[in-house]
C-alpha positions as CSV (number, residue, x, y, z in Angstrom):
1,M,14.8,-3.8,28.7
2,I,15.3,-7.4,27.7
3,H,18.8,-8.6,28.3
4,L,20.4,-12.1,27.5
5,T,22.2,-14.2,30.2
6,S,23.0,-17.8,30.9
7,C,22.1,-20.2,33.8
8,A,24.5,-22.6,35.5
9,T,22.3,-24.3,38.0
10,Q,19.9,-27.3,37.4
11,N,17.3,-26.2,40.0
12,E,17.2,-22.8,38.6
13,W,16.9,-23.5,35.1
14,N,13.9,-26.1,35.7
15,A,12.2,-23.5,38.0
16,I,12.5,-20.7,35.4
17,L,11.6,-23.2,32.3
18,A,8.3,-24.3,34.3
19,Q,7.0,-20.8,34.6
20,L,7.4,-20.0,30.9
21,P,4.8,-20.4,28.1
22,K,5.6,-23.7,25.9
23,A,7.9,-25.3,28.4
24,H,8.9,-28.7,27.5
25,V,10.5,-31.6,29.0
26,L,12.9,-31.6,26.1
27,Q,14.2,-28.1,27.1
28,T,14.9,-29.3,30.6
29,W,18.3,-29.5,32.5
30,E,18.4,-33.0,32.2
31,W,17.5,-33.4,28.4
32,G,20.9,-31.2,27.8
33,E,22.9,-33.3,30.4
34,F,21.7,-36.5,28.6
35,K,22.3,-35.4,24.8
36,S,25.8,-34.2,26.2
37,R,26.8,-37.8,26.5
38,Y,26.1,-38.3,22.9
39,G,28.1,-35.7,21.2
40,W,26.0,-32.6,21.6
41,R,27.3,-29.5,23.9
42,P,24.3,-27.8,25.8
43,S,24.3,-24.2,26.4
44,R,21.2,-22.6,28.4
45,L,20.1,-19.4,27.4
46,L,17.9,-16.8,29.5
47,W,16.2,-13.7,28.4
48,L,15.2,-11.3,31.7
49,D,13.3,-8.2,31.4
50,G,15.0,-6.8,34.8
51,T,14.5,-10.0,37.2
52,Q,11.5,-11.5,35.2
53,P,12.1,-14.4,32.7
54,R,10.5,-13.9,29.3
55,A,12.3,-16.8,27.3
56,A,14.7,-19.8,27.6
57,A,16.5,-22.0,25.3
58,L,18.3,-25.1,25.4
59,V,20.8,-24.9,22.6
60,L,22.4,-28.0,21.7
61,S,25.4,-28.0,19.4
62,R,27.7,-30.5,17.7
63,R,30.3,-30.8,14.9
64,L,29.6,-33.5,12.3
65,N,33.1,-34.2,12.0
66,F,36.3,-32.3,12.5
67,N,36.5,-30.9,9.0
68,L,32.6,-29.6,9.0
69,P,31.0,-26.7,10.8
70,Q,28.8,-27.3,13.7
71,V,24.9,-27.2,13.8
72,M,22.7,-26.0,16.5
73,Y,19.3,-27.2,17.7
74,V,16.8,-25.9,20.1
75,P,14.8,-29.1,20.8
76,K,10.9,-28.3,21.4
77,G,12.0,-24.4,21.9
78,P,12.7,-21.8,22.9
79,A,9.9,-21.3,25.4
80,L,8.4,-18.0,25.4
81,D,5.1,-16.2,24.9
82,Y,4.9,-16.1,20.9
83,G,2.2,-13.7,21.2
84,N,4.8,-11.1,22.5
85,L,6.5,-10.0,19.2
86,A,9.2,-7.7,20.9
87,V,10.5,-10.9,22.8
88,L,10.2,-13.2,19.9
89,E,12.2,-11.0,17.8
90,R,14.6,-10.5,20.3
91,V,15.2,-14.0,20.7
92,L,15.3,-15.0,17.3
93,G,17.8,-12.3,16.8
94,D,20.2,-13.6,19.6
95,L,19.9,-17.0,18.4
96,E,20.7,-15.9,14.8
97,E,23.7,-14.0,16.2
98,S,25.0,-16.8,18.3
99,A,24.9,-19.2,15.2
100,R,27.0,-16.7,13.2
101,Q,29.6,-16.2,16.0
102,R,29.9,-20.1,15.9
103,R,30.0,-20.4,12.5
104,A,27.3,-23.1,12.6
105,L,25.7,-24.2,9.4
106,F,22.4,-23.5,11.0
107,I,20.4,-23.5,13.9
108,K,17.1,-25.4,14.3
109,I,14.1,-24.5,16.2
110,D,10.7,-26.8,16.4
111,P,8.5,-25.1,19.0
112,D,4.8,-26.1,20.0
113,V,3.5,-23.2,18.4
114,Q,0.0,-24.3,16.7
115,S,-0.2,-23.7,12.9
116,D,-3.9,-22.9,12.5
117,T,-3.9,-19.7,14.6
118,A,-3.2,-16.1,14.4
119,E,-0.4,-16.7,16.5
120,G,1.1,-19.3,14.7
121,E,0.6,-17.3,11.3
122,M,2.2,-14.3,12.8
123,V,5.3,-16.4,14.0
124,V,5.9,-18.1,10.5
125,E,5.5,-14.6,8.9
126,V,8.2,-13.4,11.3
127,L,10.5,-16.4,10.6
128,R,10.3,-15.9,7.0
129,R,10.9,-12.5,7.1
130,R,14.1,-13.0,9.2
131,G,15.5,-15.4,6.8
132,W,14.6,-18.7,8.6
133,R,13.2,-21.8,6.2
134,A,10.9,-24.4,6.7
135,S,13.1,-27.2,7.5
136,R,13.1,-30.8,5.5
137,E,14.2,-32.3,8.4
138,Q,11.6,-32.8,11.3
139,I,13.4,-34.2,14.3
140,Q,10.4,-34.3,16.6
141,F,6.8,-34.9,15.5
142,R,5.2,-32.1,13.9
143,N,1.6,-32.8,14.8
144,T,0.2,-34.4,17.9
145,I,-3.0,-35.4,19.8
146,L,-3.7,-33.5,23.1
147,I,-6.0,-34.8,25.7
148,N,-7.4,-32.1,28.2
149,L,-7.0,-33.5,31.5
150,T,-8.9,-30.8,33.2
151,R,-12.0,-32.7,33.3
152,S,-13.2,-35.5,35.6
153,P,-12.5,-39.3,35.2
154,D,-16.0,-40.0,34.2
155,E,-15.8,-36.8,31.7
156,L,-12.5,-38.4,30.2
157,M,-14.2,-41.9,29.8
158,A,-17.1,-40.3,27.9
159,A,-15.0,-38.6,25.6
160,M,-13.5,-41.8,24.3
161,K,-14.8,-43.5,21.4
162,P,-17.6,-46.5,22.3
163,K,-15.2,-49.2,21.4
164,W,-12.3,-47.7,23.4
165,R,-14.3,-47.2,26.5
166,Y,-15.4,-50.6,26.0
167,N,-11.7,-52.3,25.5
168,T,-10.3,-50.2,28.4
169,R,-13.1,-51.9,30.7
170,L,-12.6,-55.3,29.0
171,A,-8.9,-55.3,29.5
172,A,-9.7,-54.7,33.4
173,R,-12.2,-57.5,33.3
174,K,-10.1,-59.9,31.4
175,G,-7.2,-59.6,34.4
176,V,-5.1,-56.9,32.8
177,T,-3.2,-55.1,35.9
178,V,-0.9,-52.0,35.5
179,R,1.9,-51.2,37.6
180,P,4.5,-48.3,38.3
181,G,8.0,-49.3,37.0
182,T,11.3,-48.7,38.4
183,L,14.8,-48.3,37.4
184,D,15.1,-51.8,38.1
185,D,12.4,-52.4,34.9
186,V,14.4,-50.5,32.3
187,P,15.9,-53.8,30.8
188,L,12.5,-55.4,30.4
189,L,11.1,-52.1,28.9
190,Y,13.7,-52.2,26.4
191,R,13.0,-56.0,25.5
192,L,9.5,-54.8,24.8
193,Y,10.2,-51.9,23.1
194,A,13.1,-53.9,20.7
195,E,10.2,-56.6,20.2
196,T,7.7,-53.7,18.9
197,A,10.3,-52.2,16.7
198,L,11.2,-55.6,15.1
199,R,7.4,-56.2,14.6
200,D,6.2,-52.9,13.4
201,G,9.3,-52.1,11.4
202,F,10.8,-48.9,13.0
203,V,14.5,-48.2,13.8
204,I,15.9,-47.8,17.6
205,R,18.8,-47.1,19.2
206,P,21.2,-49.6,21.2
207,Q,19.9,-50.7,24.4
208,T,22.4,-48.7,26.6
209,Y,21.1,-45.2,25.0
210,Y,17.7,-45.8,26.3
211,E,18.8,-47.3,29.7
212,D,20.6,-43.9,29.9
213,A,17.7,-41.8,28.8
214,W,15.0,-43.6,30.4
215,G,16.9,-44.1,33.5
216,A,18.2,-40.5,34.0
217,F,14.8,-39.3,33.5
218,I,13.1,-41.7,35.8
219,E,15.9,-41.0,38.6
220,A,15.1,-37.3,38.4
221,G,11.3,-37.9,39.0
222,L,10.6,-36.5,35.6
223,A,9.3,-40.0,34.0
224,R,7.4,-42.7,35.3
225,P,7.2,-46.1,33.6
226,L,3.8,-48.2,33.3
227,I,3.8,-51.7,32.7
228,A,0.8,-53.7,31.8
229,E,0.8,-57.4,33.0
230,V,-1.5,-60.5,32.8
231,E,-1.2,-63.2,35.7
232,G,2.5,-61.5,36.3
233,T,3.5,-61.8,32.6
234,P,4.5,-58.0,31.3
235,V,2.6,-57.7,27.9
236,A,2.8,-54.0,27.4
237,M,4.7,-50.8,28.4
238,A,4.3,-47.0,28.3
239,I,6.6,-44.4,29.7
240,V,5.3,-41.0,30.4
241,F,7.4,-38.1,30.5
242,H,6.1,-35.1,32.6
243,F,7.1,-31.5,33.3
244,A,5.4,-28.4,34.5
245,D,1.7,-29.0,33.8
246,R,2.1,-31.6,30.9
247,A,2.7,-35.1,30.3
248,W,3.9,-36.8,27.0
249,Y,3.3,-40.4,26.0
250,M,6.8,-40.8,24.4
251,Y,7.5,-44.4,24.4
252,G,5.4,-47.3,24.3
253,A,5.5,-51.0,23.6
254,S,3.6,-54.3,23.5
255,S,4.3,-58.2,23.2
256,W,2.4,-60.3,21.0
257,L,1.1,-62.4,24.3
258,H,-2.4,-61.3,25.2
259,R,-3.1,-58.7,22.7
260,D,-6.8,-60.0,22.7
261,R,-7.1,-58.6,26.4
262,M,-6.7,-55.2,25.3
263,P,-3.7,-54.2,27.5
264,N,-2.9,-50.9,25.6
265,H,-6.0,-49.3,26.2
266,L,-6.0,-49.8,30.2
267,L,-2.5,-48.9,29.9
268,Q,-3.4,-45.5,28.3
269,W,-6.1,-44.9,30.7
270,E,-3.9,-45.5,33.5
271,A,-1.3,-43.3,32.1
272,M,-3.8,-40.4,31.8
273,R,-5.3,-41.0,35.3
274,W,-1.4,-40.9,36.7
275,A,-0.4,-37.7,34.8
276,Q,-3.8,-36.0,36.2
277,G,-3.2,-37.1,39.6
278,N,0.1,-35.5,39.5
279,G,-1.0,-32.0,38.4
280,C,-0.9,-32.4,34.8
281,T,-3.6,-30.3,32.8
282,V,-2.6,-31.9,29.2
283,Y,-1.8,-35.4,28.1
284,D,0.4,-35.2,24.6
285,L,0.1,-38.6,22.7
286,W,3.3,-37.4,20.9
287,G,2.8,-38.2,17.4
288,A,0.2,-37.8,14.3
289,P,0.5,-38.1,10.7
290,E,1.2,-35.3,8.5
291,K,-1.4,-36.2,5.9
292,L,-4.7,-38.0,7.3
293,E,-5.0,-40.5,5.1
294,P,-4.0,-44.3,5.4
295,S,-1.0,-44.2,3.3
296,D,0.8,-42.2,6.0
297,P,3.1,-44.3,8.3
298,L,1.5,-43.1,11.3
299,W,-2.1,-44.0,9.9
300,G,-2.5,-47.0,12.5
301,V,-1.1,-45.4,15.5
302,Y,-3.0,-42.2,14.8
303,R,-6.4,-44.3,14.8
304,F,-5.5,-45.8,18.1
305,K,-4.7,-42.5,19.5
306,Q,-7.7,-40.6,18.1
307,G,-10.2,-43.0,19.9
308,F,-9.0,-41.7,23.3
309,G,-11.1,-38.6,22.8
310,G,-7.9,-35.9,22.1
311,E,-7.8,-33.3,19.8
312,L,-5.6,-33.1,16.7
313,V,-3.1,-30.3,16.9
314,R,-0.8,-29.3,13.9
315,H,2.2,-27.3,14.7
316,I,4.4,-24.9,12.6
317,G,7.3,-27.5,12.6
318,A,11.0,-27.1,12.4
319,W,12.6,-23.9,11.0
320,D,16.2,-23.4,10.2
321,F,18.2,-20.1,10.1
322,P,21.1,-21.1,7.6
323,V,24.3,-19.3,8.3
324,S,26.1,-20.4,5.4
325,G,23.7,-20.8,2.2
326,P,25.9,-23.6,0.1
327,G,26.9,-25.6,3.2
328,Y,23.2,-25.4,4.2
329,R,22.3,-26.7,0.8
330,L,24.7,-29.3,0.8
331,Y,23.7,-30.7,4.2
332,T,20.1,-30.6,3.3
333,F,20.8,-32.9,0.3
334,V,23.3,-35.1,1.8
335,V,21.8,-36.2,5.1
336,P,18.7,-37.4,3.9
337,H,20.6,-39.9,1.6
338,L,22.7,-40.8,4.3
339,L,20.0,-41.9,6.6
340,S,18.4,-43.7,3.9
341,I,21.7,-45.8,3.8
342,M,21.8,-46.4,7.2
343,R,18.4,-47.6,7.6
344,W,18.7,-49.9,4.6
345,R,21.9,-51.3,6.4
346,Y,20.0,-51.5,9.9
347,W,17.4,-53.5,8.3
348,R,19.5,-55.9,6.2
349,T,21.4,-56.6,9.5
350,V,17.9,-57.3,11.4
351,R,16.6,-59.6,8.6
352,R,19.9,-61.6,8.7
353,G,19.6,-62.0,12.4
354,K,16.2,-63.3,12.2
355,S,17.2,-65.8,9.2
356,D,20.2,-67.2,11.1
357,G,18.6,-67.4,14.5
358,T,20.6,-64.6,16.3
359,T,19.6,-61.5,18.1
360,S,20.5,-58.3,16.5
361,Q,21.5,-55.1,18.4
362,V,19.0,-52.7,17.9
């Protein structure tokens, strides 16, 4: 019989998580500890069948302020065999009950369950029957591009589009080199990231946030920075997170310098080779458009990623279980408007900084 328990040690949690289907780096002990420094309270739930682990969930919870109920989130989880209906029903039931006991507004999950499969259709049917709702707020990317790393390097190269193969080899011929980064490179990584955000128009957090996030995972051995250089000058970077048998290209950035030498193509190739050499069988390029059309904000990024020969995978996305119907409806109406205001203020500050020659904190 399956029973619910908790886990109190880092090594035990990560070891169990790594054995489960749908294990994700955002379910690791380290991610919970990192988020705990930014207002979230982690709890780690395990479902055992005797002594055999069947499921795990890192549950993050926080209060929006002292006068409002808390919200709960299971990032890229829970981890379990979603084809096992009995386990799925038990886990969902316990998550629902936990949200009720804590008087939360809702609890959110967003597992990597592929939508266009029989398993995905079954999971969606179960969620709807139990009162879960497809969320308007997708915290993580719903869709992604996956590259199968079980092939040889020659097969990986052959799977690329011809232009991508050419550009990867061109970068090497033009003097681009890629080196592994260390904790000492984190300020450099952030400078490249901030430059890219300003150029491409997306919002990032202050430097201390990334120093903490990147530094914690680099130190734990769960992330590896890779830095592309031309004659010793850094021109691009990628930070590859990895856990169990999967690697994720979560962060990337580039300078305007030497873009004609195609450093990002060689950088991705070396990231795939590094992940393969460290036992990963899947390289997740972390993010693809909701709609495959040029108007989508991710269209340009998608075209770049697609050239490396990966498969577009659509997931079921985020689902919410509302505990308080009126509170949940108010939250889902107000939060998008608040985010829009925050983005407007951010870009107003950035533009002001550009016009008067100062550097804005992003």
